[in-house]
C-alpha positions as CSV (number, residue, x, y, z in Angstrom):
1,M,0.0,0.0,0.0
2,K,2.8,2.3,0.9
3,R,4.6,1.6,-2.4
4,K,1.5,2.4,-4.5
5,F,1.0,5.6,-2.5
6,M,4.6,6.6,-3.2
7,L,4.3,5.9,-6.9
8,V,1.1,8.0,-7.1
9,M,2.8,10.8,-5.3
10,V,5.9,10.7,-7.5
11,A,3.6,10.7,-10.6
12,V,1.6,13.7,-9.3
13,V,4.7,15.7,-8.4
14,S,6.3,14.9,-11.8
15,L,3.2,16.0,-13.7
16,S,3.0,19.1,-11.6
17,L,6.6,20.0,-12.4
18,I,6.1,19.4,-16.1
19,F,3.0,21.5,-16.3
20,T,4.6,24.3,-14.3
21,F,7.6,24.4,-16.5
22,A,5.6,24.3,-19.7
23,F,3.3,27.3,-18.6
24,Q,6.2,29.2,-17.1
25,S,8.4,29.0,-20.3
26,T,5.4,30.1,-22.4
27,A,4.8,33.1,-20.2
28,E,8.5,34.0,-20.3
29,E,8.7,33.8,-24.1
30,G,5.9,36.3,-24.6
31,S,3.1,36.0,-27.1
32,T,4.6,37.4,-30.3
33,Y,2.7,36.0,-33.2
34,G,4.8,34.1,-35.7
35,E,7.7,33.0,-33.3
36,H,8.1,30.0,-35.5
37,W,8.5,32.0,-38.7
38,E,12.0,31.5,-40.2
39,L,11.9,34.6,-42.4
40,K,14.4,33.2,-44.9
41,D,15.1,35.1,-48.2
42,G,12.5,34.2,-50.9
43,D,8.9,34.4,-51.9
44,Y,6.0,33.5,-49.6
45,R,2.4,33.0,-50.8
46,G,-0.8,33.0,-48.7
47,S,-4.5,33.5,-49.0
48,F,-7.5,34.7,-47.0
49,I,-10.4,32.3,-47.4
50,D,-13.9,33.0,-46.2
51,R,-16.8,30.6,-46.6
52,G,-14.9,28.6,-49.1
53,D,-14.1,31.5,-51.4
54,I,-10.6,32.8,-51.8
55,N,-11.0,36.5,-51.2
56,I,-7.3,37.5,-51.4
57,S,-4.2,35.7,-52.6
58,L,-0.9,37.4,-52.4
59,Q,2.9,37.1,-52.5
60,V,5.5,38.6,-50.2
61,T,9.2,38.7,-51.0
62,L,11.8,38.8,-48.2
63,E,15.5,39.7,-48.2
64,D,17.5,39.8,-45.0
65,E,14.3,39.5,-43.0
66,E,12.8,42.6,-44.6
67,I,9.7,42.7,-46.8
68,V,11.1,44.1,-50.1
69,G,8.3,43.2,-52.5
70,V,4.6,42.4,-52.4
71,S,2.0,41.6,-55.0
72,M,-1.7,40.8,-55.0
73,R,-2.3,37.6,-57.1
74,H,-6.1,37.4,-56.6
75,Q,-9.0,39.5,-55.2
76,Y,-12.5,38.1,-55.3
77,Y,-15.6,38.7,-53.1
78,Q,-19.2,37.6,-53.5
79,G,-19.0,36.9,-57.1
80,V,-16.9,39.9,-58.0
81,D,-13.5,39.4,-59.5
82,Y,-11.7,42.7,-58.6
83,Y,-9.3,42.2,-61.6
84,D,-12.2,41.9,-64.1
85,E,-11.8,44.7,-66.6
86,D,-15.6,45.4,-66.6
87,I,-16.1,46.1,-62.8
88,S,-17.2,49.4,-61.5
89,D,-14.9,52.2,-60.4
90,T,-16.1,51.6,-56.8
91,F,-14.8,48.0,-56.9
92,K,-11.6,49.1,-58.6
93,G,-11.1,51.7,-55.8
94,I,-11.6,49.0,-53.1
95,A,-9.1,46.7,-54.9
96,E,-6.6,49.6,-54.9
97,Q,-7.1,50.1,-51.2
98,Y,-6.3,46.4,-50.5
99,E,-3.2,46.7,-52.7
100,S,-2.2,49.8,-50.7
101,A,-2.7,47.8,-47.4
102,L,-0.3,45.2,-48.7
103,E,2.2,47.8,-49.9
104,Y,2.2,49.3,-46.4
105,L,4.2,46.2,-45.3
106,V,7.1,46.9,-47.7
107,G,10.1,47.9,-45.6
108,A,9.1,46.1,-42.4
109,Q,12.1,44.4,-41.1
110,G,12.3,41.6,-38.6
111,L,9.6,39.7,-36.7
112,S,8.6,42.5,-34.4
113,E,8.2,45.2,-37.0
114,I,6.3,42.9,-39.4
115,N,4.0,42.0,-36.5
116,E,3.6,45.7,-35.6
117,R,2.5,46.6,-39.1
118,L,0.2,43.6,-39.4
119,G,-1.4,44.8,-36.1
120,Y,-2.2,48.1,-37.7
121,L,-4.0,46.2,-40.5
122,E,-6.3,44.3,-38.1
123,G,-10.0,45.1,-38.6
124,Q,-10.1,48.4,-40.4
125,P,-6.6,50.0,-40.9
126,S,-5.4,52.2,-38.0
127,G,-2.5,54.4,-37.1
128,P,0.2,54.7,-39.8
129,A,-1.5,52.1,-41.9
130,A,-4.7,54.2,-42.2
131,E,-2.6,57.2,-43.3
132,F,-0.8,55.1,-45.9
133,I,-3.9,53.5,-47.3
134,E,-5.8,56.8,-47.5
135,P,-8.6,56.4,-50.1
136,E,-8.1,58.7,-53.1
137,E,-11.0,58.4,-55.5
138,V,-13.3,56.1,-53.5
139,D,-16.6,57.2,-52.1
140,G,-17.2,57.2,-48.3
141,F,-19.2,54.0,-48.4
142,S,-16.5,51.9,-50.1
143,G,-13.7,53.6,-48.1
144,A,-15.4,52.4,-44.9
145,T,-15.7,48.8,-46.1
146,I,-12.1,47.9,-46.6
147,R,-11.2,45.0,-44.2
148,S,-7.4,45.1,-44.2
149,S,-7.4,42.3,-41.8
150,K,-7.9,40.1,-44.8
151,V,-4.5,41.2,-46.0
152,A,-2.9,40.7,-42.6
153,S,-4.4,37.2,-42.4
154,A,-3.2,36.3,-45.9
155,V,0.4,37.5,-45.0
156,R,0.3,35.4,-41.8
157,D,-0.9,32.4,-43.8
158,A,2.1,33.0,-46.2
159,F,4.6,33.0,-43.4
160,N,2.9,30.0,-41.7
161,R,3.1,28.0,-44.9
162,G,6.8,28.8,-45.2
163,R,8.9,29.8,-48.2
164,Y,7.3,29.1,-51.6
165,R,10.4,29.8,-53.6
166,E,14.0,30.8,-52.9
């Protein structure tokens, strides 16, 4: 009986130490998004998918942990292809705003700055991102509808997937 009790106690103490160490090291490391991103030189591709439709597909190019190039590969929402030549000026204006949101990331260097800029794109653009994206020839309605978090999500998807091409 004593032996079983001692084995149970050793197991409980061991598990307690393991869980304490795991939670303590997580708290000490912080909660920076993308800690596992390697940020190697090359091209990264990602998408934002909503309800089965690819809304945005993009490419980000890194050199020395700095975003040096970006391109929108695809923009589509509720049956509207934003790269269709026959779409209205309003949709063209929205497409340009999404492209500006992506271009705002050019020059971000290192994990913390990339995350900081992605943070400004969450929801509707804020801070320096809002100033950078400033709608030019788009009416107030469409200017209010840009959801730059789609861009941020697609960029995170790209880095989560890893390098597409060296």
